[in-house]
C-alpha positions in Angstrom: 0.0 0.0 0.0 1.5 3.4 -0.9 2.1 5.9 1.9 0.0 9.0 1.9 2.0 12.3 2.0 0.5 15.7 2.5 2.6 18.5 0.9 1.4 21.2 3.3 2.2 22.7 6.7 -1.5 23.5 7.3 -2.6 22.1 10.7 -6.2 22.5 9.5 -5.7 20.3 6.5 -4.0 17.7 8.6 -6.8 17.8 11.1 -9.4 17.2 8.3 -7.5 14.1 7.1 -7.1 12.8 10.7 -10.8 13.2 11.3 -11.5 11.4 8.0 -9.6 8.4 9.2 -6.1 8.8 7.6 -2.8 9.9 9.0 -0.5 11.1 6.3 3.2 11.9 6.5 3.7 15.7 6.3 6.4 17.1 4.0 6.2 20.8 3.6 6.9 22.3 0.1 9.0 25.4 -0.5 7.2 26.8 -3.6 7.6 30.5 -4.2 3.9 31.2 -4.6 4.3 34.8 -5.8 6.9 33.9 -8.4 4.7 31.0 -9.7 1.6 33.3 -9.9 3.7 35.9 -11.8 4.9 33.3 -14.3 1.3 32.3 -15.1 0.5 35.8 -16.2 -2.3 38.2 -15.2 -4.9 36.7 -17.5 -4.8 33.2 -16.0 -8.2 32.0 -14.7 -8.3 32.0 -10.9 -9.2 28.3 -10.8 -6.1 27.5 -12.9 -3.9 29.6 -10.6 -4.9 27.6 -7.5 -4.7 24.3 -9.3 -1.2 25.0 -10.7 -0.1 26.1 -7.2 -1.3 22.8 -5.8 0.5 20.9 -8.5 3.7 22.7 -7.9 3.6 22.0 -4.2 3.0 18.3 -4.7 5.9 18.2 -7.3 8.2 20.2 -5.2 8.6 17.6 -2.4 9.4 14.7 -4.8 13.3 15.1 -4.4 12.9 14.8 -0.6 10.8 11.7 -1.0 13.6 10.2 -3.2 16.2 11.1 -0.5 14.0 9.4 2.1 13.7 6.3 -0.2 9.9 6.6 -0.1 9.3 4.9 -3.5 5.7 4.0 -3.1 3.6 7.0 -2.2 0.6 9.2 -3.0 1.2 12.9 -2.6 -1.5 15.5 -2.1 -0.8 19.2 -2.8 -3.3 21.9 -2.0 -3.7 25.7 -2.3 -6.6 27.9 -1.3 -7.4 31.6 -2.2 -10.4 33.7 -1.8 -11.9 35.2 -5.0 -13.7 38.5 -4.4 -14.3 41.4 -6.7 -12.5 39.5 -9.4 -9.2 39.3 -7.5 -7.6 36.4 -5.7 -6.7 36.9 -2.1 -4.1 34.8 -0.4 -2.6 35.1 3.1 -2.6 38.8 4.1 0.6 38.5 6.2 0.1 41.7 8.2 -2.5 43.1 10.5 -3.0 46.1 8.2 -3.6 43.9 5.1 -6.0 41.7 7.1 -7.9 44.7 8.4 -8.3 46.1 4.9 -9.5 42.7 3.6 -12.1 42.5 6.3 -13.4 46.0 5.6 -13.9 44.8 2.0 -15.4 41.4 2.9 -17.7 42.2 5.7 -21.4 41.7 4.9 -20.5 40.3 1.4 -19.8 37.0 -0.3 -16.7 35.6 -1.9 -15.7 32.2 -3.5 -13.1 30.2 -1.7 -11.1 28.3 -4.4 -9.0 25.3 -3.4 -6.7 23.6 -5.9 -5.9 20.0 -5.4 -3.2 17.8 -7.0 -2.6 14.1 -6.4 0.6 12.3 -7.6 1.0 8.6 -7.6 4.7 7.7 -7.0 6.1 4.3 -7.7 9.9 3.5 -7.9 10.8 7.2 -7.7 8.6 8.0 -10.8 5.3 9.8 -11.2 3.1 7.1 -12.7 -0.2 8.9 -12.5 -1.4 12.4 -11.8 -4.8 14.1 -11.3 -5.6 17.7 -10.5 -8.6 20.0 -10.2 -10.2 22.6 -8.0 -13.3 23.1 -5.9 -15.2 26.4 -5.2 -17.4 27.2 -2.3 -19.3 30.5 -1.8 -18.7 32.0 1.6 -21.2 34.6 3.0 -19.5 36.8 5.6 -21.1 38.5 8.5 -20.1 42.0 9.7 -17.9 42.0 12.9 -18.0 45.0 15.1 -14.9 47.1 15.3 -14.2 45.6 18.7 -14.6 42.0 17.3 -12.5 42.7 14.3 -9.6 44.2 16.3 -9.8 41.2 18.7 -9.7 38.8 15.8 -6.7 40.6 14.3 -5.0 40.5 17.6 -5.4 36.7 17.7 -3.1 36.5 14.7 -5.2 33.8 13.1 -6.3 35.8 10.0 -2.8 36.8 9.1 -1.7 33.4 7.9 -4.8 31.9 6.3 -6.2 32.3 2.8 -8.7 35.1 2.6 -7.9 36.3 6.1 -10.5 34.0 7.7 -11.2 30.4 8.9 -14.3 28.4 9.1 -13.1 26.0 11.8 -11.4 28.6 14.1 -12.1 32.1 15.5 -13.2 33.2 12.0 -16.2 30.9 12.1 -18.0 33.4 14.2 -18.1 35.7 11.2 -19.2 33.3 8.5 -23.0 33.4 8.1 -23.2 30.4 5.7 -21.5 28.7 2.9 -22.7 27.1 -0.4 -20.6 24.1 -1.2 -18.1 21.8 0.5 -17.1 22.8 4.1 -13.9 20.7 4.1 -12.6 22.7 1.0 -13.1 25.9 3.0 -11.0 24.5 5.8 -8.3 23.7 3.2 -8.7 20.2 1.6 -11.9 19.2 -0.1 -12.5 15.5 0.7 -15.1 14.8 -2.0 -12.8 16.1 -4.7 -9.7 14.5 -3.3 -11.6 11.2 -3.2 -12.3 11.5 -6.9 -8.7 12.5 -7.7 -7.4 9.5 -5.7 -9.7 7.2 -7.6 -8.2 8.7 -10.9 -4.7 7.5 -9.8 -6.0 4.1 -8.7 -6.4 4.6 -4.9 -9.6 4.2 -3.0 -10.6 5.6 0.3 -11.2 2.1 1.5 -7.5 1.3 0.9 -6.5 4.4 2.8 -8.6 3.3 5.8 -7.2 -0.2 5.6 -3.7 1.3 5.8 -4.7 3.3 8.9 -6.6 0.5 10.6 -3.8 -0.4 12.9 -3.4 3.2 14.1 -5.4 3.9 17.3 -8.1 6.5 17.0 -6.5 8.7 19.6 -3.3 8.8 17.4 -5.4 10.0 14.5 -6.9 12.8 16.6 -3.6 14.1 18.0 
């Protein structure tokens, strides 16, 4: 059975997979996202941008897997960005940028796009690949000035796509969503299931691989 590898440092993505019954290895990619987006050009459709970022992240860790002699693996790469007013919004990085984003988002809706890429590795070679994206409409509430400043002080919105979370502090300010909640958290299970099937891996096989892992280990 191939080893499942998550090419992401996101604790939220890892938590989704743990809750879904699998415990992947984590190998963080070092893709320069800004440089890749610039190379794609300004006219690139938003869905293609997030999909290509996910593909690049999955591909980036392959040399490390070869060094580790992990020759039978399935790699999952992901990238999420919020599409609002026709522009993609990634991680704001600073309090000022996050505050500006929330002034724009409050009381409005945006589409959270998540790119997914799955690579099937056997004997150090990519033998199958599948990639796609999912989109979920997020309807935002309007935090008070006090609530917004407290949220910014928490640091959470600075390092997440679109400056919000569904499964954390930001969930207080999400009125509703239209689509897959797991994709808003960072990894869309329905889509990943389909992509895994395209490279010959079923969820049942992943569960079987994790059957010997105690439930408490999956939750930690």
